[in-house]
Wavefront OBJ file of the C-alpha trace (Angstrom):
o trace
v -29.937 34.574 47.028
v -28.370 31.546 45.361
v -27.054 31.273 41.805
v -29.792 30.329 39.364
v -27.419 27.895 37.679
v -25.075 26.258 40.204
v -26.945 27.292 43.412
v -23.863 28.747 45.116
v -24.439 31.655 47.492
v -24.130 34.966 45.619
v -21.448 37.028 47.348
v -19.991 39.355 44.683
v -21.902 42.583 43.912
v -21.815 43.919 40.358
v -24.155 46.912 40.284
v -27.164 48.328 42.094
v -29.443 50.496 39.935
v -31.974 51.190 42.683
v -35.706 50.575 42.427
v -37.240 50.939 38.968
v -40.405 49.809 37.209
v -40.077 47.064 34.569
v -38.602 48.661 31.455
v -41.338 47.459 29.100
v -44.238 48.407 31.401
v -45.392 51.393 29.334
v -48.113 53.528 30.865
v -51.472 54.521 29.444
v -53.106 57.820 30.422
v -55.332 55.912 32.842
v -52.338 54.308 34.544
v -50.667 57.691 35.103
v -53.136 58.297 37.912
v -51.937 55.214 39.768
v -48.595 54.612 41.476
v -46.158 52.409 39.598
v -44.703 49.271 41.054
v -40.943 49.558 41.411
v -38.616 46.688 42.096
v -34.965 46.516 43.160
v -32.587 46.200 40.211
v -29.509 44.687 41.778
v -27.044 42.446 39.945
v -24.723 39.901 41.530
v -21.937 37.598 40.305
v -21.548 33.912 41.110
v -18.013 33.113 42.304
v -18.241 29.504 41.087
v -19.754 29.561 37.574
v -19.381 33.350 37.002
v -22.951 33.835 35.903
v -23.931 37.504 36.318
v -27.587 37.750 37.363
v -30.300 39.918 38.829
v -31.820 39.256 42.192
v -35.226 37.626 41.746
v -37.921 40.262 42.190
v -40.433 39.968 39.352
v -41.902 36.798 37.848
v -41.624 36.279 34.086
v -45.403 36.143 33.556
v -45.713 39.681 34.941
v -42.919 41.013 32.703
v -43.970 39.288 29.481
v -47.689 39.910 29.646
v -50.420 40.599 27.074
v -49.299 44.235 26.709
v -45.650 43.440 25.949
v -44.663 46.025 23.345
v -41.381 44.900 21.764
v -41.831 43.911 18.109
v -38.760 42.726 16.183
v -39.958 43.926 12.790
v -39.644 47.624 13.625
v -35.865 47.520 13.148
v -34.596 47.387 9.555
v -31.171 46.304 10.805
v -32.710 43.380 12.684
v -34.686 42.322 9.612
v -31.453 42.296 7.609
v -29.798 40.327 10.399
v -32.434 37.585 10.468
v -32.500 37.342 6.661
v -28.744 36.801 6.652
v -29.036 34.267 9.481
v -31.648 32.179 7.681
v -29.655 32.000 4.460
v -26.546 30.925 6.362
v -28.324 28.255 8.400
v -30.158 26.803 5.390
v -26.846 26.465 3.562
v -24.669 25.326 6.448
v -27.016 22.635 7.774
v -28.678 21.668 4.468
v -32.180 22.456 5.695
v -35.032 21.592 3.326
v -38.692 20.575 3.183
v -37.880 17.475 5.218
v -36.403 19.509 8.086
v -38.199 21.027 11.064
v -37.293 24.394 12.595
v -38.486 25.699 15.964
v -37.859 29.252 17.154
v -38.066 29.943 20.874
v -39.340 33.455 21.635
v -40.475 33.879 18.041
v -41.812 37.381 18.722
v -43.731 38.650 15.669
v -42.510 35.882 13.361
v -40.151 37.903 11.179
v -37.404 35.257 11.336
v -39.632 32.230 10.796
v -41.217 33.978 7.833
v -37.811 33.802 6.126
v -37.545 30.061 6.739
v -41.046 29.608 5.320
v -39.892 31.155 2.049
v -37.650 28.072 1.728
v -40.673 25.759 2.230
v -39.188 24.475 5.501
v -41.734 23.193 8.072
v -41.600 25.262 11.237
v -43.263 26.516 14.372
v -42.643 29.198 16.969
v -43.020 29.314 20.732
v -43.965 32.745 22.062
v -45.719 33.496 25.375
v -46.575 37.178 24.792
v -49.989 37.435 23.148
v -49.389 40.762 21.405
v -46.413 39.521 19.398
v -47.728 35.970 19.000
v -50.929 37.256 17.410
v -48.865 39.223 14.886
v -46.932 36.075 13.988
v -50.148 34.082 13.641
v -51.524 36.771 11.307
v -48.539 35.963 9.093
v -49.707 32.362 8.948
v -47.086 31.006 11.342
v -47.942 28.305 13.871
v -47.285 29.636 17.373
v -47.475 27.820 20.685
v -48.325 30.397 23.345
v -46.232 28.997 26.195
v -43.075 29.754 28.136
v -40.499 27.250 26.915
v -38.892 24.771 29.282
v -38.233 21.076 29.590
v -41.900 20.186 30.172
v -42.927 21.794 26.871
v -39.993 20.095 25.150
v -41.082 16.684 26.445
v -44.632 17.247 25.170
v -43.492 18.290 21.702
v -40.962 15.462 21.421
v -43.699 12.967 22.360
v -45.768 14.381 19.483
v -42.927 13.661 17.052
v -41.981 17.331 16.693
v -38.272 17.131 17.450
v -36.216 19.754 15.653
v -33.370 19.812 13.171
v -32.719 23.434 14.121
v -33.787 25.358 17.207
v -33.331 29.123 17.231
v -33.088 31.217 20.407
v -32.242 34.839 19.693
v -32.050 37.237 22.633
v -34.025 35.025 24.984
v -31.546 33.080 27.156
v -31.059 36.183 29.306
v -34.835 36.469 29.756
v -35.480 33.192 31.574
v -35.420 32.868 35.377
v -34.848 29.087 35.361
v -31.926 28.904 32.960
v -31.232 25.219 33.654
v -34.780 24.155 32.815
v -34.708 26.313 29.687
v -31.418 24.952 28.321
v -32.247 21.337 29.150
v -35.365 21.723 27.008
v -33.155 22.096 23.948
v -31.342 18.846 24.731
v -34.750 17.170 25.005
v -36.304 18.573 21.833
v -33.378 18.415 19.398
v -33.029 15.423 17.122
v -29.811 13.446 17.667
v -28.419 15.250 14.613
v -30.043 18.565 15.487
v -28.407 21.929 16.105
v -29.410 24.863 18.294
v -28.194 28.442 17.936
v -28.347 31.058 20.666
v -27.688 34.781 20.333
v -27.196 37.018 23.360
v -25.361 40.240 24.286
v -21.799 39.509 25.371
v -21.040 40.383 28.998
v -17.523 41.513 28.079
v -18.913 44.292 25.895
v -21.327 45.315 28.642
v -18.488 45.671 31.151
v -15.927 47.310 28.894
v -18.345 49.781 27.260
v -20.409 50.726 30.330
v -23.590 49.299 28.795
v -25.474 49.357 32.089
v -28.674 50.381 30.323
v -28.979 46.830 28.990
v -29.655 45.825 32.592
v -33.365 45.622 33.403
v -35.743 43.238 35.118
v -36.567 41.358 31.914
v -32.896 40.328 31.725
v -32.303 37.815 34.493
v -28.790 36.852 33.299
v -25.789 38.598 31.671
v -23.781 36.053 29.786
v -20.128 35.376 29.115
v -18.815 32.444 27.128
v -17.343 31.209 30.404
v -20.718 30.941 32.118
v -22.632 29.698 29.062
v -20.177 26.851 28.430
v -20.706 25.674 32.005
v -24.494 26.010 31.864
v -24.794 24.119 28.589
v -22.492 21.274 29.645
v -24.533 20.823 32.824
v -27.787 20.605 30.905
v -27.070 18.201 28.079
v -25.714 20.526 25.385
v -22.214 20.864 23.972
v -21.031 24.027 22.228
v -19.232 23.419 18.929
v -18.881 26.920 17.446
v -19.232 30.606 18.261
v -19.393 33.809 16.221
v -19.114 37.442 17.313
v -21.897 39.733 16.117
v -22.369 43.523 16.143
v -26.028 43.305 17.213
v -27.212 44.800 20.504
v -23.879 46.467 21.159
v -21.887 43.246 20.663
v -23.342 39.750 20.833
v -22.325 36.122 20.540
v -23.939 33.477 18.370
v -23.325 30.113 19.988
v -23.882 26.816 18.161
v -24.689 23.727 20.234
v -25.625 20.094 19.773
v -26.800 17.411 22.154
v -24.036 16.264 24.460
v -24.603 12.669 23.361
v -23.953 13.603 19.734
v -20.459 13.550 18.225
v -21.640 14.765 14.830
v -19.874 18.134 14.827
v -16.356 18.789 16.103
v -15.670 21.722 18.409
v -14.215 24.702 16.569
v -11.061 26.402 17.825
v -13.099 29.628 18.019
v -14.778 28.349 21.196
v -11.559 27.718 23.111
v -9.972 30.916 21.792
v -12.858 32.964 23.209
v -12.700 31.119 26.524
v -8.969 31.846 26.690
v -9.582 35.512 25.874
v -12.133 35.820 28.658
v -9.705 34.128 31.050
v -7.019 36.699 30.173
v -9.484 39.525 30.779
v -10.291 38.074 34.191
v -13.936 37.103 33.628
v -13.377 34.245 36.078
v -12.219 36.527 38.877
v -13.781 38.956 41.344
v -11.659 41.945 40.309
v -13.140 42.041 36.809
v -16.529 43.095 38.186
v -15.307 45.759 40.610
v -15.803 49.394 39.687
v -18.806 49.017 37.404
v -20.927 51.110 39.755
v -18.520 54.006 39.169
v -18.941 53.626 35.407
v -22.695 53.971 35.855
v -22.215 57.142 37.897
v -20.027 58.695 35.176
v -22.604 58.035 32.456
v -25.386 59.406 34.654
v -23.459 62.573 35.447
v -22.530 63.090 31.806
v -26.147 62.870 30.679
v -27.477 65.170 33.393
v -24.766 67.773 32.711
v -25.688 67.726 29.021
v -29.420 68.106 29.705
v -28.930 70.859 32.299
v -26.540 72.807 30.065
v -28.910 72.510 27.106
v -31.769 73.848 29.222
v -29.698 76.762 30.475
v -28.674 77.610 26.911
v -32.271 77.533 25.704
v -31.693 74.438 23.579
v -34.449 71.888 23.085
v -33.807 68.161 23.513
v -35.995 65.346 22.254
v -35.331 61.627 22.640
v -35.736 58.919 20.040
v -36.561 55.268 20.646
v -38.656 54.252 23.656
v -36.573 51.119 24.091
v -36.132 49.160 27.306
v -32.481 50.206 27.538
v -33.538 53.827 27.225
v -35.959 53.416 30.106
v -33.187 52.082 32.318
v -31.033 55.077 31.397
v -33.829 57.569 32.091
v -34.759 56.025 35.429
v -31.209 55.670 36.709
v -30.313 59.225 35.653
v -33.542 60.730 36.950
v -34.160 62.560 33.664
v -37.850 63.339 33.282
v -40.293 65.317 31.202
v -38.914 68.645 32.443
v -35.655 67.908 30.588
v -36.923 65.642 27.788
v -40.505 66.614 26.867
v -41.162 63.629 24.586
v -39.731 60.435 23.120
v -40.349 59.582 19.478
v -40.973 55.957 18.519
v -42.184 54.342 15.306
v -43.996 51.536 17.117
v -47.734 52.134 17.117
v -47.934 49.864 20.178
v -45.997 52.494 22.151
v -47.332 55.736 20.672
v -49.777 57.524 22.965
v -48.298 55.863 26.030
v -45.704 57.044 28.535
v -42.290 55.702 29.489
v -42.273 53.740 32.756
v -40.864 55.641 35.707
v -39.873 58.818 33.869
v -43.428 59.195 32.455
v -42.350 60.932 29.261
v -44.951 60.965 26.444
v -44.210 58.658 23.489
v -45.160 60.352 20.231
v -45.053 59.928 16.467
v -42.088 61.043 14.377
v -44.040 63.994 12.959
v -43.437 65.776 16.283
v -39.741 66.112 15.414
v -40.510 67.787 12.101
v -42.954 70.170 13.777
v -40.754 71.244 16.694
v -37.259 70.893 15.154
v -35.326 70.233 18.390
v -31.668 71.221 18.678
v -30.641 67.775 19.923
v -32.060 64.298 19.417
v -30.910 61.923 22.163
v -30.784 58.411 20.679
v -31.737 56.005 23.453
v -31.225 52.676 21.590
v -27.588 53.512 20.822
v -27.056 50.083 19.248
v -29.260 51.285 16.346
v -27.644 54.710 16.022
v -26.596 54.339 12.373
v -30.060 53.191 11.326
v -31.769 55.950 13.328
v -29.441 58.706 12.157
v -30.115 57.612 8.589
v -33.878 57.746 9.150
v -33.677 61.176 10.772
v -31.007 62.719 8.566
v -33.470 65.471 7.637
v -32.877 67.001 11.089
v -29.483 68.199 9.865
v -31.320 70.707 7.639
v -32.431 72.749 10.680
v -29.114 72.294 12.488
v -30.280 69.390 14.631
v -27.585 67.246 16.211
v -27.641 63.724 17.569
v -26.485 62.737 21.055
v -25.582 59.471 22.750
v -25.220 58.914 26.502
v -23.540 55.465 26.495
v -20.661 54.710 26.922
v -20.145 58.447 27.368
v -21.945 61.625 26.309
v -21.194 62.141 22.628
v -22.542 64.709 20.164
v -22.667 63.429 16.571
l 1 2 3 4 5 6 7 8 9 10 11 12 13 14 15 16 17 18 19 20 21 22 23 24 25 26 27 28 29 30 31 32 33 34 35 36 37 38 39 40 41 42 43 44 45 46 47 48 49 50 51 52 53 54 55 56 57 58 59 60 61 62 63 64 65 66 67 68 69 70 71 72 73 74 75 76 77 78 79 80 81 82 83 84 85 86 87 88 89 90 91 92 93 94 95 96 97 98 99 100 101 102 103 104 105 106 107 108 109 110 111 112 113 114 115 116 117 118 119 120 121 122 123 124 125 126 127 128 129 130 131 132 133 134 135 136 137 138 139 140 141 142 143 144 145 146 147 148 149 150 151 152 153 154 155 156 157 158 159 160 161 162 163 164 165 166 167 168 169 170 171 172 173 174 175 176 177 178 179 180 181 182 183 184 185 186 187 188 189 190 191 192 193 194 195 196 197 198 199 200 201 202 203 204 205 206 207 208 209 210 211 212 213 214 215 216 217 218 219 220 221 222 223 224 225 226 227 228 229 230 231 232 233 234 235 236 237 238 239 240 241 242 243 244 245 246 247 248 249 250 251 252 253 254 255 256 257 258 259 260 261 262 263 264 265 266 267 268 269 270 271 272 273 274 275 276 277 278 279 280 281 282 283 284 285 286 287 288 289 290 291 292 293 294 295 296 297 298 299 300 301 302 303 304 305 306 307 308 309 310 311 312 313 314 315 316 317 318 319 320 321 322 323 324 325 326 327 328 329 330 331 332 333 334 335 336 337 338 339 340 341 342 343 344 345 346 347 348 349 350 351 352 353 354 355 356 357 358 359 360 361 362 363 364 365 366 367 368 369 370 371 372 373 374 375 376 377 378 379 380 381 382 383 384 385 386 387 388 389 390 391 392 393 394 395 396 397 398 399 400 401 402 403 404 405 406 407 408
């Protein structure tokens, strides 16, 4: 396989998580009777641009289909995050009724809805019908396409160039990262700005966040690799912020490379220097991650086996994609975790891919009062523990598996 950015031969292994089904391919009762498709989940590192990436196994249209079940609005923390983002962008870039905002991967429209409250013209681009229909029900214009340079050319020709383009947690999801990024350079006005948010590779490596690796994530991004990718595709980064979301993310600000409107902040070069000191641009930095995965797996299985031997009951909370990676890599199934609770009605009544654990409503926790609640989306642990604080009344405890088994 060759690097999806610079096309160099991929020679450095990062991690091999075996064969798993796509992490958002939830199963109905009817599908339980049929075998699941499993695909290799192997990640490599490019020795030239240092982009960390999965081997190509599954096409994007199969991963982000009509049954895609991730809806942004189910997280209160994320709703607070997007509200804060909108207020900051409106103020920083003086956006008003004469501006035009485009969100790529608009999901259910919760972010664009905030911009609309400022009477700012906008549209979203979202290929998954389930989430796009929810956004449209909110009165938001949605183009149901995968974004790339061809779409950007069409929109620009229609006079729909943007003052602000928003791309939150989507850069990692695109197989052709060059085509995707070049689309921003095409569709931005000469004075336009694009912001990108994505989980930071450094946090993934240092905190053993292997469960954020799944087929829907084609790339795992450092500032080192993103700076190279953007420069090669007509964008220039002028600022960066560190965020707590998704276990530690970056918010990167970019403008067209032919624009000199905004000067590059020192924060960009400081982060590049930090990554250089850590060794992000060297083979040794990526060695040993497979051992970290093994330690997390062993810690979780020891916890589940000991709980079973002691007659303790364990339930899981949050049928998130990262949780499905954890369950499949560890081999934990319904005999150890009888059900997973999730607030999303799109997931309730279905089963987790691979591990085939039933996904149920929250009322099941109150009925059965488990001794432990394993929080699968650990990045939302504070929000979830607040929602489920009532479990303390029966002596229930919370557990996390990543970066190591922890009882809270």
